[in-house]
MIDRENLO-231162 format. One record per residue: x, y, z of N, C-alpha, C in turn; residue in one letter. Coordinates in steps of 0.2 Angstrom, whole numbers, plus 5000, padded with zeros to 4 digits. Layout:
BEGIN
XYZXYZXYZA ...
***
This chain:
BEGIN
483351635134483051585137482851515130M 482251535129481851505121482751485116R 483351525115483751505111484351475114G 484251455121484851395124484251335122R 483751355123483051265119483251255114F 483251295111483351275106484051245102K 484551275106484951235106485051175107Y 484851165112485051095116484351065111V 483951065108483551015104483951005099V 484351075096484951075090485551015091L 485550995096486050945100485950905099L 485350905102485050825102484650775098F 484550815091484450795083485050775083I 485550805084486350785080486550745083I 486550725090486550645093486250585091C 485750625088485250555087485350525082I 485550575072485950575068486550515070F 486950545074487550535075487550425076T 487150435080486850375084486550335081A 486150355075485750305068486550305064F 486750355060487350345057487850265057F 488050255066488650245068488050155068L 487650145069487350095072487050055065S 486750115060486250085053486650025051S 486149965049486849945045486749965038S 486350015034486250025028487150075028F 487550095030488050115032488650045035F 488649995036488849945034489249905027Q 489949935027490549915020490249845017I 490049865011489949795008490249785003K 490949815000491349824994491949864997F 492449834996493249844995493549854989L 493549924988493949934981494749934982T 495249904980495949924979496249934973V 496449994970496649994964497450024966E 497650064958498450034960498950004963G 498649944964499349894966499649854963N 500049824963500449804954500849724962N 501249734963501549704968501349684973N 500849714977500449684983499849684982I 499849604986499049584982498749624987T 498149634984497449654987497149624993R 497249554994497149545003497649555005E 498349565002498849605009498649675012E 498349715006498149795007497749795012I 497149745011496449755015496649705024I 497049665021497149635029497649695034K 498049735028498749785033498249845035L 497449845031496949935032496849915040S 496549815041496049845047495549865045S 495249845040494549855036494149795035I 493549805036493249745037492449735033Y 492249685032491649695029490949685034Y 490549725035490149745039490249795045G 490849805045491049895047490749935047E 490549975052490050055049490750095045N 490450115040490950155037491050225040I 490850235045490950305050491650275055F 491550205057492150185062492750185060R 492550185055493550175051493850215052I 494450195053495050235058495750245050N 495550295045495850305040496650315041K 496750355049497350385049497550315050R 497450275056497550205057497950135051N 497550155048497550125043497950115036S 497950215036498550205032499350205034M 499250205041500050205045500150105045K 499650075045499650005044500049985036S 499650025033499749985026500450025023I 500750075027501250115023501950055029F 501750015031502249955032502649895028Q 502149895021502249865016502949915013N 503549905014503849965008503949975003P 503349904999503149934992502550014992Y 502450014995501850074998502250144998V 501950184991502250244991501950294995K 501550294992500750364993500050304996M 499450335000498850295000498550344999I 497750324998497450384998496850335002N 496150345006495650295007495050355006I 494350315004494050365002493550345005K 492950365008492150335009491850345004R 491450285003491150324995490250284996N 489950315004489550295003488550305001L 488450245002488350215008489050145013P 488850125005489450055011489950025004N 490350085001491150074998491550105000R 492250055003492550095005493150084998V 493550134996494150144990494750164993I 495250104994495950124994496350104989I 496750184987497150184981498050194983E 498150184979498650154980499350174975I 499950194978500550224974501050174975I 501150134971501650104974502450124969E 503050074976503550104973503850054967R 504050064962504550014958505049994957D 505249934958505749904956506349934949I 506949974950507350004948507949984947M 508049914950508949894951508849834955A 509549784954509649724959510149734963Y 510449754966510949734971511149674974V 511849624971511849574973512249584981P 511949514983512249534991512349454996Y 512549414995512749344997512449284994V 512249304988511849254985511349264983G 511049324986510149364983510249424981S 509749474981509649524979509049564982Y 509549624983509149654985508849704978L 508049704980507649754978507749824978N 508149864975507849904977507349984972I 507350024974507150084970507250124967D 507150174962507350234961507650294966E 507650284972507750304978508250294981E 508450214980508950194984508550134991G 507750144991507550114997507550024995M 507650014999507549915000506849915002I 506649864995505949854997505649784994L 506549724993506249674995507049614995E 507149585000507649544994507149474995I 507649434987507349394982507949354981N 507949284980508549224981508749244973P 508349244969508449254961508149344959A 508249374953508049404950507649374947I 506949424947506149414945506149434938T 506449494938506249554932506949574928H 506849504925507749504921507949584915T 507449624915507249674910507549744915D 507749724921508049784927508749754925L 509149814929510049804931510449774935P 510649734936511149744941511649784943V 511549814949512249844951512649834953V 513349824953513749804957514449844956K 514849834965515249884968515049914972G 514449894975514149964981514449934988L 514649944991514949934999514449925003K 514249905008513949905013513949855019F 513749845024513849785030513149775033E 512749835034511949815036511349865030T 510849825030510449835026509649845031F 508949875029508449835033507849855026K 507549805026507049805021506449865022V 506449915019506049965018506550025022G 507050045021507250075021507950085016E 508250145017508850175013509350135010I 509550115005510350075008510650095011L 511050075014511750145017512350105017N 512750125010513150135006513950165009I 514350135012514850155012514950235012E 515350245004515550284999514650345000N 514550365002513950415000513950434993K 514550474990514750494984514550444977E 514850384978514450324976513650294975Q 513350314980512750314982512350344978F 512550424979512450464975512350474969S 512750454964512950434958512450384956I 512650314960512350274957511550294956T 511050314960510650344960510450384954I 510850424955510650464948510650444940Q 511050384941511350344936510650324934L 510150284940509750224938509450294936I 509150354940508850364934508850404928K 509350434925509450444920509450374913E 509550314917509350264913508650254912I 508150264918507450264918507450314914K 507350384911507150414909507450444900N 507850374899508050384895507750324891A 507350294895506950224894507450164891E 507850144895508350114894508550054902M 508150054905507950004909507849924906L 507649934901507549844899508049844895N 508749884891509149854888509749874891L 509849884899510449864902510449814906V 511049754907511049714912511249724917S 511849754914512249774920512549834923E 512849874930513049924931513449924934I 514249934931514749934938515150004941D 514750004947514950084950515650064954I 515950004954516550014957517050064956S 517250074949517550144952517350194949D 517450254951516850334951516950354945L 517650334941517850374937518150324930S 517850264932517750214924517150184927D 516350224927515750194927515750134919I 515550074922515450044914514750024915K 514350014910513849974908513849904906L 513349864905513349794899512649804896K 512649804891512149804888512049734882I 511149734884511149674882511349674874K 511349614870511449584865512149614863D 512849604869513349584869513949644867G 513149734869513749794868513849814875I 514349854875514349864882514549954882K 514550004887514850064886514850084892A 515750104892516050124897515950204895N 515650234903515450314901516050354906L 516550324908517050354912516950414918G 516950454920516750474925515850514923S 515850534931514950544933514650594931A 515250634925515050704925514650704918D 513950714916513850734910513150674910K 513050634915512850574914512050574910L 511950634910511250634906511350624899D 511850674895511750674890512450594889Y 512850594891513150524890512550444889K 512050464894511650384893511250424889I 510950474886510650494879511150454873S 511850484873512350484868512050374866F 512350404872512550314870511950274868A 511350274869510750244867510550264861K 510950304858510850334849511150274847S 511650274850512150214848511950154847I 512050134852511650064855511050064848V 510550074848510050074845510350054837E 510950104836511250124829511350054827D 512150024831512149964831511849884832V 511449914837510949854835510449824827K 510349884825510049864818510649834815K 511349864813511749844812512049764812Q 511949734820511949664826512849674826N 513049724824513849744829513649764835I 514249714837514349684845515149724847K 515049774853515749784855515649834859G 516149874862516149954868516250014866T 515650034867515750124864516150154871I 516750184868516950224873516950254874E 516750324878516350364881516850424887M 517550354889517850374895518250454891S 
***
């Protein structure tokens, strides 16, 4: 009987503390910090999170907030932390634009996985390549671009990754993937690179970079034949 009474008293104390935590102004949110955002504004992230100043820090539903923030295609990963007593930190890892795909006078911004992040009437980052030759009928922002030729799409994604790994994104202005046996790159400063087929892309991109760096020093223009 005595043990049961202690259990009731302990439960009562827990309820009192819980009520205090949920109602005390000491735990009202006064600071909302957003970290890691570049393409998405702080205001937009906070709006999507539905976390507000003055709200009790224990009442926020992190799962619902994260689900809502994920509605923005640029968001790749999220972590929401409570920093007691009154600060909430929203950590964002964004998807980066890796290339542009032309579409009826506009451009689809895609990341290295082929995710469509945004549609723009013009290119906003001139240091990123335009991918030509992809055929598709429908698309949706926030989803992977649905290319008719799956092999063509797979090679495009691989090519973008290899160009990124070689730190050549700022050098390549155009990728022509129309013919998988004759892949072409247009390099800035009047240089082109014909890669041929999609085999050994890592080697071809690395080799092309070394040649480009060499001919740029000599102010030479022309076509690098690797087919």
